[in-house]
C-alpha positions in Angstrom: -7.5 13.6 1.5 -6.1 10.8 -0.5 -8.3 8.3 1.2 -11.5 10.2 0.2 -10.3 10.3 -3.4 -9.5 6.6 -3.5 -12.8 5.7 -1.9 -14.7 7.8 -4.4 -12.9 6.3 -7.4 -13.4 2.7 -6.1 -17.1 3.3 -5.4 -17.7 4.4 -8.9 -15.9 1.4 -10.3 -17.5 -1.2 -7.9 -21.1 0.0 -8.3 -23.4 -3.1 -7.9 -20.6 -5.4 -7.0 -20.9 -7.8 -4.0 -18.3 -9.3 -1.7 -17.6 -12.9 -2.7 -15.0 -13.6 0.0 -12.7 -11.7 2.4 -9.8 -13.0 4.5 -7.9 -11.1 7.3 -4.6 -12.9 7.7 -1.7 -12.3 9.9 0.4 -10.7 7.1 -2.2 -9.5 4.6 -5.9 -9.0 4.1 -7.7 -9.6 0.8 -11.1 -9.0 -0.6 -12.6 -10.9 -3.6 -15.5 -9.4 -5.5 -18.3 -11.3 -7.3 -16.7 -10.5 -10.7 -13.5 -12.3 -9.7 -11.4 -9.1 -9.0 -9.3 -9.4 -5.9 -7.4 -6.8 -3.9 -4.7 -6.8 -1.2 -3.7 -4.8 1.8 -1.3 -5.1 4.6 -2.6 -6.2 8.1 -1.4 -4.2 11.0 -1.5 -7.1 13.4 1.0 -5.6 15.9 -1.0 -2.4 16.2 -4.5 -3.8 16.7 -4.4 -4.4 20.4 -6.8 -6.8 22.2 -10.2 -5.1 21.4 -9.6 -3.7 18.0 -8.5 -7.1 16.6 -12.1 -8.3 16.7 -14.7 -7.3 14.2 -18.4 -7.1 15.2 -19.3 -7.6 11.5 -17.3 -10.9 11.3 -19.4 -13.6 9.6 -21.6 -11.1 7.7 -19.2 -9.7 5.1 -19.7 -12.2 2.4 -22.6 -11.1 0.2 -22.4 -7.5 1.4 -22.2 -4.7 -1.1 -18.7 -3.6 -2.0 -19.9 -0.1 -1.3 -20.2 -1.0 2.4 -16.6 -2.1 2.8 -14.8 0.4 0.6 -15.4 3.3 3.0 -13.8 1.3 5.8 -10.5 2.6 4.5 -11.1 5.7 6.7 -11.9 3.7 9.9 -9.8 4.2 13.0 -9.8 0.4 13.5 -6.8 -0.6 11.4 -8.2 -4.0 10.7 -11.3 -2.4 9.2 -9.0 0.0 7.3 -7.1 -2.9 5.9 -10.3 -4.5 4.7 -11.3 -1.2 3.2 -7.9 -0.8 1.4 -8.2 -4.4 0.0 -11.8 -3.6 -1.2 -10.5 -0.4 -2.9 -7.7 -2.4 -4.6 -10.1 -5.1 -5.7 -11.9 -2.4 -7.7 -8.9 -0.5 -8.9 -6.1 -3.1 -9.4 -7.7 -5.1 -12.1 -5.7 -8.1 -13.2 -7.2 -8.2 -16.8 -5.7 -4.8 -17.6 -2.3 -4.7 -19.3 0.3 -3.5 -16.8 4.0 -2.8 -17.1 6.3 -5.2 -15.4 9.7 -4.2 -14.1 11.8 -3.6 -11.1 11.4 -0.5 -9.0 15.1 -0.8 -8.1 16.1 0.0 -11.6 13.3 2.4 -12.3 14.1 4.9 -9.6 16.1 7.9 -10.9 18.7 8.8 -8.4 21.8 10.9 -9.0 24.9 11.0 -6.8 24.1 14.4 -5.4 20.5 13.5 -4.6 19.1 13.2 -1.1 17.0 10.1 -0.7 14.2 9.6 1.7 12.2 6.4 2.5 9.2 6.2 4.7 9.1 2.5 5.8 12.2 0.4 5.4 12.4 -1.7 2.2 15.7 -3.6 2.5 16.3 -4.3 -1.2 15.6 -0.7 -2.2 17.9 0.7 0.6 20.7 -1.6 -0.5 20.4 -0.4 -4.0 20.2 3.3 -3.1 23.3 3.1 -0.8 25.4 2.4 -3.9 24.0 5.5 -5.6 24.0 8.2 -2.9 25.2 8.6 0.7 22.5 11.2 1.6 19.8 8.9 2.9 17.0 9.2 5.5 14.9 6.2 6.4 11.9 6.8 8.7 10.4 3.9 10.7 7.8 3.5 13.5 9.9 0.9 15.2 13.6 1.6 14.8 16.1 -1.4 15.0 19.1 -0.8 17.2 22.1 0.8 15.5 20.2 1.1 12.2 20.6 4.8 11.9 17.0 5.2 11.0 14.9 8.2 12.0 11.6 8.2 13.9 8.4 9.3 12.2 8.5 12.5 14.2 11.5 13.6 12.2 9.7 13.4 8.8 8.7 17.1 8.8 12.3 18.1 9.5 14.2 16.0 7.0 11.8 14.8 4.2 11.3 18.2 2.6 15.0 18.2 1.7 14.8 14.9 -0.2 14.9 14.8 -4.0 13.7 11.2 -4.4 11.3 9.6 -1.9 9.8 6.2 -1.5 6.7 5.8 0.6 5.1 2.6 1.9 1.5 2.2 0.7 0.6 1.1 4.3 0.7 4.8 5.1 -2.7 5.1 3.4 -4.1 2.4 5.7 -2.9 4.0 8.9 -3.9 7.4 7.7 -0.4 9.0 7.7 -0.1 9.4 3.9 -1.4 12.9 3.7 1.0 14.2 6.3 3.9 12.4 4.6 3.1 13.6 1.1 2.7 17.1 2.4 6.4 17.0 3.3 7.5 16.0 -0.2 7.2 19.4 -1.9 10.8 19.5 -3.2 11.0 15.9 -4.5 11.1 15.3 -8.3 10.3 11.6 -7.8 7.8 10.2 -5.3 7.2 6.5 -5.4 4.5 4.5 -3.5 5.5 0.9 -3.0 4.1 -2.4 -1.7 1.3 -4.9 -2.3 -1.2 -2.4 -0.7 -0.5 0.2 -3.4 -3.6 1.4 -5.3 -2.6 1.5 -9.0 -4.7 4.6 -9.7 -2.8 7.4 -11.5 -5.9 9.6 -11.7 -5.9 9.9 -7.9 -2.2 9.4 -7.0 -1.0 11.9 -9.6 -3.0 14.7 -7.9 -0.7 14.3 -5.0 2.6 14.6 -6.9 3.3 10.9 -6.9 5.3 9.9 -10.0 5.7 6.1 -9.7 3.6 3.3 -8.3 5.1 -0.1 -7.6 2.3 -2.5 -6.5 0.8 -5.9 -7.1 -2.1 -7.4 -9.0 -3.8 -10.7 -8.1 -3.8 -13.3 -10.9 -4.9 -16.3 -8.9 -7.5 -15.2 -6.4 -8.3 -18.7 -5.0 -4.6 -19.4 -4.3 -4.2 -16.0 -2.7 -7.2 -16.6 -0.4 -5.6 -19.8 0.9 -2.1 -18.1 1.3 -3.5 -15.1 3.2 -5.8 -17.1 5.5 -2.9 -19.4 6.3 -0.7 -16.5 7.5 1.3 -16.0 4.4 3.5 -12.9 3.8 4.9 -11.1 0.8 7.1 -14.0 -0.4 4.4 -16.6 0.0 2.0 -14.6 -2.2 4.3 -14.5 -5.2 2.7 -17.5 -7.0 -0.6 -15.8 -6.9 0.4 -12.2 -7.7 2.4 -10.2 -10.1 4.5 -7.1 -9.4 3.7 -4.2 -11.7 5.0 -0.7 -12.2 3.0 2.3 -13.2 4.8 5.6 -14.0 2.5 8.7 -13.8 
């Protein structure tokens, strides 16, 4: 499973590291390690329900070993899974590393005759792709009226026919990534996108993924404030940098 591989990689990197801070915001969750590395993950606030939105461990996370939180990525509680994903990304998405910048909209290789699939609607990407091909499938959990999108249940039927596929990194958090990737056998381009994306070619490449479009945190203290004050993707821009990694 992709979660197991990511957890294993993060545990090896974060050996001996402690949690300096963690914030579970309405839009995103972040984890800050004692070496200043910070990772992000999406918060599934609408899916948490009444009971699962509360953590028994709350108040005791700061000072914990990173190795305690990283395996939370596999937890059924999606808030714990978000914290686990942020902890994984704090180990993997290191800001000090030299990353490639760029725009995923121009990096995607789509021909007129291609069939395009997108798991999770990214508006700017969809607008760009609509000018490149008319064979498009967009899959969503919650389908807007008259959108023409497809339910998640339709993924096994249509995704295997797609040549280029974009997958939201939140599928790793809600444990649907393996099922989605298993339907991508024909695709020549598989891109994982979003601030939750683990920038780990060693793991992601094993699953046929060819392009990662994620974020690194270059101002952790500012990000902590933004996340804890309910900030979303646009709010986080002053504290993050979008990067591309072709595998």
